[in-house]
Structures are given as C-alpha cells and as structure tokens.
N, CA, C and O of each residue as an XYZ file, in Angstrom:
888
protein
N      44.429     35.182     92.198
C      44.921     34.727     93.185
C      43.916     34.054     93.972
O      42.785     34.531     93.878
N      44.088     32.915     94.829
C      43.326     32.152     95.103
C      42.498     32.786     96.305
O      42.852     33.729     97.012
N      41.502     32.171     96.365
C      40.223     32.772     97.583
C      40.781     33.434     98.853
O      40.542     34.500     99.420
N      42.074     31.838     99.220
C      42.296     31.880    100.644
C      42.945     33.595    100.555
O      42.667     34.549    101.282
N      43.973     33.513     99.273
C      45.013     34.342     99.343
C      44.483     35.695     99.205
O      45.037     36.706     99.637
N      43.315     35.647     98.541
C      42.500     36.936     98.553
C      41.924     37.368     99.560
O      41.769     38.580     99.704
N      41.513     36.530    100.414
C      41.181     36.653    101.676
C      41.778     37.381    103.096
O      41.268     38.103    103.952
N      42.962     36.875    102.912
C      44.288     37.141    103.944
C      44.734     38.459    102.883
O      45.088     39.315    103.694
N      44.813     38.745    102.227
C      45.000     40.686    101.507
C      44.039     41.099    102.256
O      44.341     42.145    102.831
N      42.791     40.637    102.540
C      41.439     42.053    102.525
C      41.581     41.998    103.891
O      40.881     42.803    104.505
N      42.659     40.900    104.882
C      42.579     41.354    106.432
C      43.524     42.492    106.526
O      43.423     43.153    107.559
N      44.358     42.835    105.725
C      45.604     43.584    105.995
C      45.506     44.866    104.745
O      46.372     45.692    104.457
N      44.187     44.693    104.175
C      43.855     46.031    103.160
C      43.298     47.204    104.065
O      42.212     46.986    104.603
N      43.948     48.494    104.311
C      43.198     49.570    104.640
C      42.112     50.322    104.625
O      41.520     50.152    103.559
N      41.561     51.101    105.340
C      39.949     51.129    104.853
C      39.996     52.410    103.576
O      41.056     52.893    103.177
N      38.538     52.845    103.027
C      38.914     53.633    101.931
C      38.843     54.791    102.148
O      38.346     55.393    101.196
N      39.149     55.495    103.085
C      39.431     56.738    103.150
C      39.926     57.319    101.822
O      39.153     57.987    101.136
N      41.204     57.086    101.430
C      41.905     57.706    100.313
C      41.958     56.860     99.435
O      42.669     55.899     99.729
N      41.409     56.824     98.305
C      41.436     56.024     97.409
C      42.687     55.928     96.742
O      43.008     54.758     96.532
N      43.421     56.700     96.381
C      45.226     56.553     96.014
C      45.759     55.838     97.208
O      45.784     54.610     97.292
N      46.068     56.436     97.880
C      46.615     55.871     98.993
C      46.123     54.329     99.110
O      46.891     53.367     99.102
N      44.900     54.268     99.206
C      44.569     52.829     99.571
C      45.030     51.477     98.611
O      45.409     50.367     98.983
N      44.815     52.106     97.018
C      45.293     51.415     96.160
C      47.146     50.928     96.260
O      47.734     49.857     96.108
N      47.404     51.740     96.450
C      48.621     51.592     96.359
C      48.920     50.429     97.706
O      49.493     49.343     97.623
N      48.305     51.095     98.954
C      48.872     49.916    100.089
C      48.022     48.690     99.907
O      48.267     47.931    100.845
N      47.142     48.188     99.109
C      46.359     47.238     98.860
C      47.109     46.347     97.600
O      46.750     45.213     97.280
N      47.848     46.849     97.176
C      48.666     46.008     96.212
C      49.907     45.452     96.908
O      50.358     44.307     96.879
N      50.412     46.700     97.632
C      52.043     45.839     98.664
C      51.141     45.045     99.649
O      51.809     44.105    100.081
N      49.623     45.051    100.288
C      48.790     43.916    100.604
C      49.154     41.884    100.491
O      49.540     40.922    101.156
N      48.599     42.354     98.940
C      48.591     41.234     97.783
C      50.030     41.053     97.659
O      50.433     39.900     97.500
N      50.825     41.960     97.705
C      52.387     41.374     97.798
C      52.850     40.694     98.754
O      53.785     39.915     98.571
N      52.384     40.835     99.723
C      52.825     40.056    100.854
C      52.453     39.227    101.435
O      53.033     38.434    102.176
N      50.817     39.398    100.975
C      50.447     37.558    100.792
C      50.999     36.816    100.091
O      51.374     35.709    100.477
N      51.219     37.379     98.588
C      52.256     35.746     97.918
C      53.485     36.274     98.158
O      54.082     35.239     97.862
N      54.117     36.816     98.367
C      55.970     36.826     99.312
C      55.580     35.782    100.345
O      56.014     34.644    100.164
N      55.033     35.953    101.103
C      54.937     35.200    102.402
C      53.943     34.143    102.431
O      53.701     33.778    103.582
N      53.164     33.421    101.352
C      52.342     32.999    101.759
C      52.899     31.871    102.159
O      52.070     31.255    102.829
N      54.441     30.988    102.031
C      54.714     29.797    102.326
C      54.831     29.640    103.724
O      54.619     28.568    104.289
N      55.256     30.981    104.460
C      55.186     31.136    105.836
C      53.312     30.877    106.577
O      52.657     30.088    107.258
N      53.194     32.187    105.822
C      51.517     32.456    106.717
C      50.634     30.883    106.295
O      49.722     30.660    107.092
N      50.769     29.980    105.355
C      50.029     28.715    105.107
C      50.487     27.245    106.499
O      49.910     26.175    106.697
N      51.744     27.863    107.213
C      52.495     27.075    107.796
C      51.588     27.649    109.438
O      51.441     26.836    110.352
N      51.254     28.593    109.519
C      51.080     29.099    111.154
C      50.113     28.645    111.231
O      49.310     29.528    110.929
N      49.405     27.419    111.549
C      48.420     26.739    111.882
C      48.471     26.993    113.649
O      47.559     26.523    114.328
N      49.217     27.500    114.078
C      49.071     27.324    115.715
C      48.905     28.760    116.322
O      48.716     29.083    117.495
N      49.039     29.598    115.102
C      48.475     31.326    115.177
C      46.738     31.302    115.465
O      45.944     30.786    114.678
N      46.499     31.717    116.266
C      44.840     32.608    115.841
C      44.558     33.114    114.876
O      45.525     33.795    114.535
N      43.656     33.214    114.081
C      43.367     33.805    113.107
C      43.759     35.604    113.449
O      44.309     36.358    112.647
N      43.334     35.933    114.733
C      43.747     37.943    115.038
C      44.789     37.424    115.138
O      45.324     38.186    114.333
N      45.880     36.534    115.532
C      47.287     36.493    115.524
C      47.943     36.559    114.196
O      49.078     37.017    114.061
N      47.092     36.011    113.024
C      47.662     36.254    111.989
C      47.440     37.276    111.127
O      48.037     37.532    110.081
N      46.485     37.875    111.675
C      46.234     39.072    111.115
C      46.897     40.469    111.346
O      47.068     41.465    110.642
N      47.320     39.973    113.164
C      47.961     40.935    113.409
C      49.623     40.784    112.815
O      50.464     41.680    112.743
N      49.732     39.616    112.504
C      51.493     39.491    111.611
C      51.026     39.598    110.789
O      51.958     40.281    110.365
N      50.121     39.588    109.698
C      50.372     40.286    108.303
C      50.015     41.816    108.323
O      49.632     41.989    107.167
N      49.928     42.914    108.906
C      49.837     43.886    109.271
C      51.450     44.467    109.412
O      52.040     45.435    108.932
N      51.852     43.313    110.359
C      53.167     43.885    110.847
C      54.108     43.586    109.729
O      55.112     44.298    109.759
N      54.041     42.466    108.453
C      54.541     42.318    107.364
C      54.487     43.522    106.478
O      55.519     44.071    106.091
N      53.139     43.987    106.114
C      52.882     45.080    105.433
C      53.427     46.436    105.906
O      53.913     47.324    105.206
N      53.239     46.413    107.303
C      54.327     47.776    107.682
C      55.667     47.595    107.473
O      56.333     48.579    107.798
N      56.446     46.430    106.928
C      57.809     46.017    107.036
C      58.185     46.479    105.418
O      58.948     47.375    105.057
N      57.417     45.594    104.631
C      57.434     45.636    103.462
C      57.073     47.465    102.767
O      57.582     47.766    101.687
N      56.239     48.450    103.484
C      56.190     50.052    102.619
C      57.490     50.599    103.828
O      57.821     51.766    103.619
N      58.049     50.092    104.722
C      58.866     50.858    105.251
C      60.247     50.677    104.497
O      61.125     51.533    104.387
N      60.260     49.043    103.870
C      61.207     48.642    103.056
C      61.623     49.475    101.915
O      62.818     49.459    101.617
N      60.878     50.138    101.295
C      60.364     50.861    100.375
C      60.955     52.547    100.189
O      61.321     53.262     99.256
N      60.799     52.665    101.654
C      61.135     53.969    101.774
C      62.335     54.579    102.261
O      62.970     53.705    102.850
N      63.187     56.124    102.301
C      64.344     56.335    102.287
C      64.521     56.244    103.793
O      63.797     56.484    104.759
N      65.862     55.769    103.609
C      66.632     55.328    105.134
C      66.655     56.674    105.699
O      67.328     57.598    105.242
N      65.733     56.754    106.919
C      66.591     57.910    107.630
C      66.173     57.113    109.205
O      65.675     56.029    109.507
N      66.643     58.224    109.912
C      66.611     57.349    111.603
C      65.112     57.059    111.525
O      64.891     55.912    111.137
N      63.727     57.982    111.858
C      62.702     57.365    111.698
C      62.441     56.250    111.100
O      62.445     55.226    111.784
N      62.264     56.203    110.232
C      61.977     54.834    109.201
C      62.931     53.624    109.725
O      62.501     52.477    109.851
N      64.796     54.150    110.131
C      64.937     52.216    110.938
C      64.279     52.061    111.982
O      63.975     50.893    112.224
N      63.811     53.147    112.988
C      63.313     53.091    114.396
C      61.632     52.203    114.172
O      61.084     51.513    115.031
N      61.252     52.419    113.149
C      60.123     51.794    112.527
C      60.188     50.492    112.258
O      59.430     49.593    112.623
N      61.582     50.428    111.294
C      61.560     48.938    110.566
C      62.010     48.228    111.843
O      61.475     47.139    112.047
N      63.101     48.755    112.936
C      62.895     47.623    114.092
C      61.967     47.165    114.560
O      61.881     45.940    114.641
N      61.091     47.885    114.963
C      59.604     47.812    115.840
C      59.234     46.872    115.192
O      59.061     45.754    115.676
N      59.004     47.248    113.684
C      58.157     45.833    112.752
C      58.853     44.364    113.026
O      58.317     43.269    113.198
N      59.992     44.673    113.008
C      60.918     43.026    112.770
C      60.961     42.491    114.315
O      61.043     41.321    114.688
N      60.887     43.623    115.069
C      60.762     42.800    116.547
C      59.223     42.354    117.313
O      58.911     41.630    118.259
N      58.570     43.122    116.445
C      57.339     42.394    116.256
C      56.720     41.122    115.844
O      55.925     40.324    116.340
N      57.454     41.247    114.638
C      57.410     39.681    113.853
C      58.132     38.576    114.058
O      57.804     37.490    113.581
N      59.206     38.761    114.805
C      60.056     37.901    115.729
C      59.202     37.017    116.726
O      59.110     35.795    116.842
N      58.578     38.125    117.445
C      57.721     37.939    118.693
C      56.669     36.990    118.407
O      56.173     36.268    119.271
N      56.334     36.995    117.196
C      54.968     36.212    116.692
C      55.508     34.639    116.563
O      54.879     33.613    116.823
N      56.489     34.737    116.214
C      57.032     33.371    115.533
C      57.818     32.484    116.061
O      58.656     32.848    116.885
N      57.705     31.196    115.701
C      58.754     30.410    116.521
C      59.985     30.325    115.819
O      60.059     30.747    114.665
N      60.985     29.806    116.417
C      61.985     30.043    115.649
C      62.266     30.055    114.213
O      62.761     30.892    113.457
N      61.668     28.536    114.024
C      61.948     27.977    112.557
C      61.216     28.507    111.868
O      61.532     28.605    110.682
N      59.636     29.197    112.441
C      59.360     29.764    111.417
C      59.541     31.292    111.095
O      58.910     31.912    110.240
N      60.473     31.771    111.894
C      61.251     33.086    112.046
C      62.369     32.624    111.033
O      62.505     33.225    109.967
N      62.873     31.950    111.245
C      64.279     31.323    109.891
C      63.496     31.381    108.658
O      63.888     31.940    107.634
N      62.137     30.657    108.821
C      61.684     31.256    107.073
C      61.432     32.340    106.753
O      61.660     32.538    105.560
N      60.907     33.481    107.487
C      60.743     34.771    107.495
C      61.756     35.056    107.096
O      61.707     35.507    105.952
N      63.252     34.971    107.772
C      64.413     35.863    107.560
C      64.929     35.601    105.496
O      65.470     36.455    104.794
N      64.539     34.283    105.094
C      64.943     33.696    104.110
C      63.888     34.424    102.700
O      64.403     34.754    101.631
N      62.357     34.569    102.993
C      61.565     34.820    102.377
C      61.722     36.741    102.248
O      61.459     37.550    101.357
N      62.097     36.812    103.185
C      62.234     38.385    103.624
C      62.849     39.375    102.533
O      62.404     40.460    102.160
N      64.318     38.506    102.014
C      65.390     38.848    101.059
C      65.052     37.945     99.056
O      65.858     37.794     98.138
N      63.561     37.573     99.143
C      63.301     36.260     98.067
C      62.596     37.698     97.122
O      61.967     37.319     96.134
N      62.620     38.613     97.238
C      61.853     39.374     96.040
C      62.276     39.280     94.629
O      61.459     39.359     93.711
N      63.589     39.106     94.438
C      64.085     38.756     93.296
C      64.024     37.577     92.538
O      64.038     37.351     91.328
N      63.933     36.707     93.801
C      63.539     35.055     92.748
C      62.280     35.214     92.960
O      61.912     35.187     91.786
N      61.272     35.369     93.596
C      59.925     35.569     93.498
C      59.137     36.416     91.949
O      58.184     36.164     91.212
N      60.015     37.321     92.028
C      59.790     37.823     90.258
C      60.655     36.761     89.288
O      60.110     36.504     88.214
N      61.511     36.334     89.462
C      62.095     35.489     88.209
C      61.009     34.065     88.260
O      60.509     33.674     87.205
N      60.747     33.438     89.427
C      59.766     32.518     89.483
C      58.502     32.640     88.431
O      58.137     31.913     87.508
N      57.890     34.129     89.084
C      56.173     34.536     88.438
C      57.026     34.983     86.580
O      56.215     34.905     85.658
N      58.144     35.294     86.268
C      58.300     35.519     85.046
C      58.729     34.003     84.344
O      58.594     33.833     83.132
N      59.171     33.107     85.094
C      59.766     31.761     84.502
C      58.227     31.190     84.008
O      57.732     31.219     82.881
N      57.711     30.701     85.189
C      56.110     30.235     85.217
C      55.111     30.659     84.327
O      54.384     29.819     83.796
N      54.954     32.134     84.044
C      54.207     32.939     82.942
C      54.814     32.810     81.646
O      54.040     32.835     80.689
N      56.149     32.665     81.403
C      56.460     31.922     80.415
C      56.217     30.688     80.124
O      55.853     30.725     78.948
N      56.197     29.665     80.464
C      55.786     28.484     80.375
C      54.517     27.798     80.695
O      54.282     26.592     80.628
N      53.367     29.223     81.223
C      52.582     28.510     81.394
C      51.567     28.013     80.421
O      50.536     27.418     80.736
N      51.964     28.319     79.167
C      51.317     27.528     78.031
C      51.239     26.260     77.381
O      50.332     25.603     76.870
N      53.177     26.034     77.658
C      53.273     24.521     77.477
C      53.736     23.551     78.528
O      53.907     22.351     78.311
N      53.992     24.356     80.074
C      54.036     23.211     80.827
C      53.678     23.737     82.037
O      54.364     23.369     82.990
N      52.567     24.686     82.302
C      51.929     24.975     83.666
C      52.429     24.122     84.922
O      52.222     22.922     85.097
N      53.093     24.946     85.713
C      53.156     25.058     87.268
C      52.319     24.824     88.078
O      51.363     25.599     88.043
N      52.280     23.851     89.002
C      51.481     23.727     89.779
C      51.634     24.674     91.363
O      52.800     25.020     91.557
N      51.123     24.903     91.936
C      51.274     25.606     92.594
C      52.558     24.516     93.778
O      53.655     25.075     93.817
N      52.524     23.607     94.359
C      53.290     22.688     94.459
C      54.523     23.181     94.263
O      55.326     23.578     95.108
N      54.655     23.118     92.744
C      56.064     23.189     91.816
C      56.591     24.529     92.574
O      57.516     24.472     93.384
N      55.920     25.749     92.240
C      56.059     26.907     92.165
C      56.696     27.244     94.173
O      57.528     28.077     94.532
N      55.972     26.319     94.994
C      57.042     26.155     96.166
C      57.969     25.604     96.394
O      58.871     26.070     97.090
N      57.982     24.363     95.813
C      59.244     23.732     95.632
C      60.310     24.290     95.149
O      61.382     24.255     95.753
N      60.114     25.008     93.740
C      61.238     25.487     93.025
C      61.694     26.789     94.331
O      62.790     26.791     94.891
N      60.814     27.599     94.552
C      60.876     29.081     95.456
C      61.978     28.164     96.565
O      63.196     28.323     96.497
N      61.550     27.535     97.222
C      61.879     26.831     98.874
C      63.626     26.539     98.813
O      64.564     27.011     99.456
N      63.521     25.420     97.597
C      65.170     24.890     97.258
C      66.220     26.043     96.452
O      67.450     26.060     96.397
N      65.306     26.883     95.925
C      66.534     27.885     95.221
C      66.884     28.788     96.647
O      68.012     29.122     97.008
N      65.633     29.075     97.324
C      66.099     30.045     98.119
C      67.183     29.618     99.524
O      67.874     30.392    100.186
N      67.013     27.980     99.688
C      67.824     27.485    100.715
C      69.371     27.241     99.704
O      70.410     27.724    100.154
N      69.388     26.872     99.053
C      71.108     26.795     98.355
C      71.086     28.634     97.931
O      72.294     28.742     97.718
N      70.705     29.602     97.765
C      71.330     30.585     97.481
C      71.936     31.173     98.800
O      73.064     31.640     98.957
N      70.964     31.044     99.675
C      71.681     30.999    100.956
C      72.741     30.432    101.446
O      73.419     31.153    102.178
N      73.227     28.991    101.214
C      74.324     28.727    101.492
C      75.500     29.065    100.290
O      76.625     29.367    100.688
N      75.252     29.017     98.927
C      76.210     30.487     98.272
C      76.485     31.419     99.325
O      77.543     31.418     99.954
N      75.663     32.110     99.493
C      76.068     33.535    100.268
C      76.691     33.280    101.278
O      77.242     34.358    101.503
N      76.978     32.640    102.010
C      77.736     32.435    102.793
C      78.845     31.726    102.711
O      79.662     31.780    103.630
N      79.067     30.919    101.565
C      80.318     30.669    101.142
C      80.973     31.835    100.270
O      82.200     31.810    100.368
N      80.683     32.441     99.776
C      81.051     33.402     99.218
C      81.449     34.553    100.109
O      82.068     35.454     99.543
N      81.210     34.687    101.393
C      81.276     35.992    102.807
C      82.542     34.992    102.845
O      83.630     35.299    102.359
N      82.296     33.848    103.433
C      83.446     32.477    104.210
C      85.016     32.811    103.167
O      86.147     32.837    103.653
N      84.728     33.010    101.855
C      85.763     33.182    100.446
C      86.774     34.602    101.049
O      87.963     34.686    101.355
N      85.853     35.409    101.036
C      86.970     36.530    101.391
C      86.697     37.303    100.148
O      87.260     38.395    100.226
N      86.042     37.151     99.023
C      86.356     38.133     97.882
C      85.902     39.233     98.121
O      86.304     40.101     97.348
N      84.954     39.681     99.182
C      83.828     41.271     98.909
C      84.950     41.548     99.803
O      85.324     42.569     99.227
N      85.834     41.407    100.847
C      86.527     41.907    101.475
C      87.703     43.348    100.005
O      88.145     43.288     98.858
N      87.659     44.113    100.866
C      88.733     45.434    100.011
C      90.507     45.346    100.451
O      91.204     46.326    100.187
N      90.990     44.399    100.968
C      92.246     44.512    101.416
C      92.987     43.416    101.368
O      93.893     43.200    102.173
N      92.558     42.374    100.112
C      93.048     41.663     99.760
C      94.171     41.739     98.437
O      93.769     42.405     97.483
N      95.165     41.285     98.341
C      95.828     40.931     97.586
C      96.151     40.289     96.099
O      96.016     39.068     96.180
N      96.442     40.600     95.084
C      96.180     39.732     93.661
C      96.036     38.337     93.584
O      95.212     37.788     92.853
N      97.018     37.608     94.509
C      96.987     36.397     94.806
C      95.936     35.791     95.307
O      95.199     34.911     94.862
N      95.975     36.607     96.675
C      94.565     36.422     97.516
C      93.040     36.411     96.851
O      92.038     35.722     97.045
N      93.329     37.382     96.079
C      91.868     37.767     95.593
C      91.494     36.757     94.453
O      90.331     36.352     94.459
N      92.299     36.323     93.523
C      92.637     35.102     92.541
C      92.088     34.041     93.243
O      91.047     33.599     92.758
N      92.682     33.276     94.696
C      92.576     32.082     95.172
C      90.971     32.348     95.860
O      90.249     31.376     96.082
N      90.465     33.900     96.195
C      88.878     33.607     97.004
C      87.937     33.747     95.345
O      86.720     33.664     95.514
N      88.294     33.904     94.136
C      87.593     33.705     93.157
C      87.807     32.471     93.203
O      86.749     31.999     93.620
N      88.513     31.660     93.035
C      88.064     29.856     92.701
C      87.629     29.639     93.629
O      86.552     29.059     93.497
N      87.969     29.841     94.795
C      86.336     29.300     95.966
C      85.208     29.696     95.697
O      84.270     28.900     95.651
N      85.061     30.935     95.475
C      83.892     31.404     95.068
C      83.002     30.777     93.572
O      81.866     30.379     93.317
N      84.212     30.967     92.887
C      83.179     30.139     91.567
C      82.756     28.851     91.758
O      81.655     28.543     91.300
N      83.541     27.876     92.460
C      83.385     27.137     92.868
C      81.756     26.873     93.369
O      80.915     26.294     92.681
N      81.493     27.531     94.952
C      80.876     27.328     95.234
C      79.555     28.023     94.047
O      78.423     28.153     94.513
N      79.774     28.372     92.770
C      78.606     28.744     92.516
C      77.989     28.103     91.420
O      76.902     28.110     90.842
N      79.162     27.510     91.345
C      78.708     26.216     90.302
C      78.235     24.930     91.383
O      77.699     23.926     90.912
N      78.435     25.036     92.562
C      77.718     23.823     93.189
C      76.595     24.491     94.036
O      75.999     24.081     95.032
N      76.550     24.998     93.725
C      74.776     25.846     93.991
C      74.253     25.898     92.696
O      73.175     25.524     93.160
N      73.974     26.033     91.311
C      73.681     25.493     90.604
C      73.348     24.322     90.163
O      72.229     23.952     89.806
N      74.484     23.637     90.192
C      74.270     22.003     89.937
C      73.171     21.335     91.201
O      72.264     20.539     90.956
N      73.546     21.931     92.701
C      72.946     20.833     93.699
C      71.545     21.670     93.265
O      70.724     20.779     93.048
N      71.058     22.659     93.094
C      70.051     23.269     93.165
C      69.278     22.697     91.855
O      68.075     22.632     92.109
N      69.489     22.390     90.922
C      68.950     22.105     89.851
C      68.731     20.296     89.946
O      67.766     19.636     89.562
N      69.938     19.858     90.567
C      69.437     17.992     90.522
C      68.324     17.994     91.806
O      67.567     17.037     91.966
N      68.312     19.130     92.666
C      66.878     18.511     93.844
C      65.809     19.185     93.110
O      64.746     18.587     93.278
N      65.708     20.152     92.401
C      64.227     20.778     92.093
C      63.547     19.788     90.651
O      62.473     19.969     90.077
N      64.390     18.951     90.424
C      64.119     18.300     89.484
C      63.165     17.333     89.525
O      62.445     16.973     88.593
N      63.196     16.777     91.056
C      62.594     15.567     91.456
C      60.985     16.071     91.898
O      60.062     15.277     92.079
N      60.873     17.598     92.028
C      59.261     18.344     92.153
C      58.869     18.945     90.476
O      57.921     19.675     90.185
N      59.513     18.598     89.898
C      59.435     18.499     88.596
C      58.009     17.671     87.767
O      57.988     16.442     87.834
N      57.309     18.114     87.306
C      56.352     16.910     86.661
C      56.302     16.223     85.248
O      55.576     15.319     84.833
N      57.437     17.035     84.563
C      57.821     16.930     83.253
C      58.936     17.133     82.664
O      59.094     18.352     82.591
N      60.068     16.409     82.058
C      61.482     16.994     81.391
C      61.190     18.199     80.637
O      62.233     18.843     80.529
N      60.065     18.865     79.983
C      60.046     20.007     79.500
C      59.991     21.006     81.003
O      60.718     21.999     81.058
N      59.352     20.756     81.828
C      59.765     22.085     83.270
C      61.297     22.016     83.494
O      62.067     22.963     83.656
N      61.564     20.719     83.467
C      63.246     20.949     83.899
C      63.881     21.231     82.855
O      64.943     20.880     83.368
N      64.147     21.508     81.983
C      64.727     21.531     80.665
C      64.679     23.476     80.360
O      65.541     24.355     80.357
N      63.416     23.448     80.170
C      63.021     25.155     80.350
C      63.652     25.800     81.699
O      64.432     26.752     81.678
N      63.266     25.238     82.711
C      64.091     25.626     84.032
C      65.782     26.182     83.894
O      66.423     27.170     84.252
N      66.001     25.116     83.276
C      67.561     24.765     83.677
C      68.198     25.982     82.425
O      69.373     26.346     82.444
N      67.464     26.346     81.679
C      67.558     27.054     80.292
C      67.871     28.566     81.146
O      68.843     29.206     81.547
N      66.284     28.667     81.129
C      66.217     30.201     81.946
C      67.153     29.985     83.591
O      68.158     30.644     83.326
N      67.275     29.686     84.421
C      68.425     29.916     84.859
C      69.770     30.254     84.730
O      70.337     31.158     85.343
N      70.479     29.163     83.548
C      71.539     29.787     83.382
C      71.855     30.929     83.178
O      72.989     31.191     83.577
N      71.251     31.835     82.658
C      71.627     33.191     82.416
C      72.116     33.852     83.377
O      73.165     34.495     83.402
N      70.883     33.598     84.665
C      71.051     33.873     86.150
C      72.505     33.906     86.536
O      73.248     34.855     86.786
N      72.726     32.449     86.512
C      74.296     32.280     87.013
C      75.203     32.760     86.415
O      76.214     33.221     86.946
N      74.913     32.713     84.908
C      76.357     33.696     84.290
C      76.631     34.890     84.469
O      77.696     35.326     84.033
N      75.706     35.740     85.175
C      75.577     37.206     85.208
C      76.165     37.468     86.766
O      76.614     38.552     87.137
N      76.065     36.143     87.685
C      76.443     36.318     89.184
C      77.562     36.047     88.498
O      77.860     37.053     87.853
N      78.715     34.732     88.235
C      79.508     34.630     87.817
C      80.467     35.935     87.370
O      81.517     36.196     87.958
N      79.941     36.720     86.228
C      80.071     37.726     85.313
C      80.254     38.884     86.762
O      80.881     39.942     86.733
N      79.624     38.393     87.776
C      79.929     39.834     88.793
C      81.151     39.297     89.540
O      82.246     39.778     89.249
N      81.076     38.428     90.395
C      82.158     37.492     90.896
C      83.727     37.953     90.089
O      84.741     38.144     90.761
N      83.705     38.089     88.509
C      85.110     38.524     88.425
C      84.890     39.670     88.106
O      85.733     39.847     87.227
N      84.264     40.711     88.221
C      84.639     41.826     88.481
C      84.764     42.090     89.817
O      85.772     42.770     90.006
N      84.170     41.841     90.825
C      84.532     41.930     92.556
C      86.001     41.251     92.142
O      86.771     41.649     93.016
N      86.701     40.453     91.256
C      87.848     39.889     91.687
C      88.393     40.929     91.310
O      88.842     41.501     92.304
N      88.656     41.646     90.132
C      89.206     42.597     89.636
C      90.378     42.297     88.478
O      90.342     41.342     87.702
N      91.299     43.196     88.523
C      92.272     43.155     87.554
C      92.986     41.988     87.623
O      93.481     41.530     86.594
N      93.139     41.330     88.878
C      94.087     39.987     89.119
C      93.578     38.579     88.026
O      94.236     37.568     87.781
N      92.508     38.867     87.630
C      91.326     37.938     86.579
C      91.608     38.289     85.150
O      91.369     37.603     84.156
N      92.358     39.913     85.245
C      91.829     40.319     83.384
C      92.149     39.038     82.586
O      93.292     38.626     82.784
N      91.329     38.246     81.648
C      91.987     37.757     80.652
C      91.940     35.921     81.381
O      92.499     34.944     80.883
N      91.209     35.949     82.478
C      91.367     34.949     83.258
C      90.225     34.127     82.851
O      89.582     34.471     81.859
N      89.824     32.819     83.674
C      88.710     32.122     83.831
C      87.545     32.575     83.777
O      86.583     31.824     83.939
C-alpha cells in the first residue's frame, strides 16, 4: 500500500484494546481506503479533520453492509449514508455511489493486475482509468437493462424475447465501448490483449445470466 494510503488507513483504524476485533477492523479500514481511493484523492476542498470524519463514516458503512439485515442495521446504515452525503458535493457523492457498488470490479481488477504483473504491470493511473471506465459503462448497461423490462416478472414469451434482444445488444455495446475507451489508457498492446481476454469470460457469464432470466422463450435460441 502506498504511504499516503497507509496514512489514511491509520486515520480510521480503531484503538488496540481488543486485538482480534482491531485486526478485522484494520483490514476493513485498509479496504475502505483502497475501494474509495479515487474519491478520497479528489477531496482537496475538505479539511483533514473532515476527511477523517468521512473515512470513519465510510468504514461504518462498509462494516454495516456486511451485517445481517435488521431494523437496527438499516437505521444505522441510513445514518451513515446521510452523513456521507452531507460531507460531499453532488458530483463527489455520485462518485461515491458508483464506488459503493464496485466490490466485484475492484476484486477483478486486482486479480487481472496481479496476473499480468510479471509481463505487463499496470501503473496506478492505468488501474484508475480501467476501474472508472468500466464502472461508468456498467452503470449505463444497468440502466438499459432496467429499461428493457427483462427483469420484470409479468412479460409474455414474445415480450421477454424482445426484451432479451434489447438487453443483449446493450451488453455487446457495453463490452465494445468499454474496451475501446480503455484502450487509450493502456501503455501496451499486450496489456490490452490480456484485458480483453480476461474480460471476455465475465461478459459471457453476463450473457448467460440474461438468457437464464429470459427463460423458456429462448430455449435453443441465440
């Protein structure tokens, strides 16, 4: 972890009164720094004390997100979300909302970066560009998928097949546009080829999920 990131992690690490608990919370704190690094690095308008307050709210949010869904947890999560919103400008809150759901993308990026580290290592700028670009296009795809109606339960067979056609085209556009845009950020053809190959399995899996959602109307179909 970079010194700056390590320092931020220390700001949200609890006291050492209970070693087992502290170790777990320290791990979550470090994950918070990594997950929200692109947001935290842009908050130059916040004083250091406010950044620390924001980090503690982010830590609380991530801890609550992993707990069982109870009324008390829901209330506490709502308070954490409200606190986070209150400290951020609208554009930065939009960035937060995107990063909030980025756990899978962050995991996959780390996996990809680790896999190519010996042959085509990624810089920090490469990683930031890949993650931001993918999250932006994924959000567009999610909205198009919602608009298609495929996830509704009241569609007839013909309607479901039509919705699947819309959603599958949106997925293809997502894959193509994401890879085209991210190409300009990568420093070598090898990095791009490896990323394209790595991502292909995820898009194939997503297409399979769309087919499964479409159900019997598409048995034996495309």
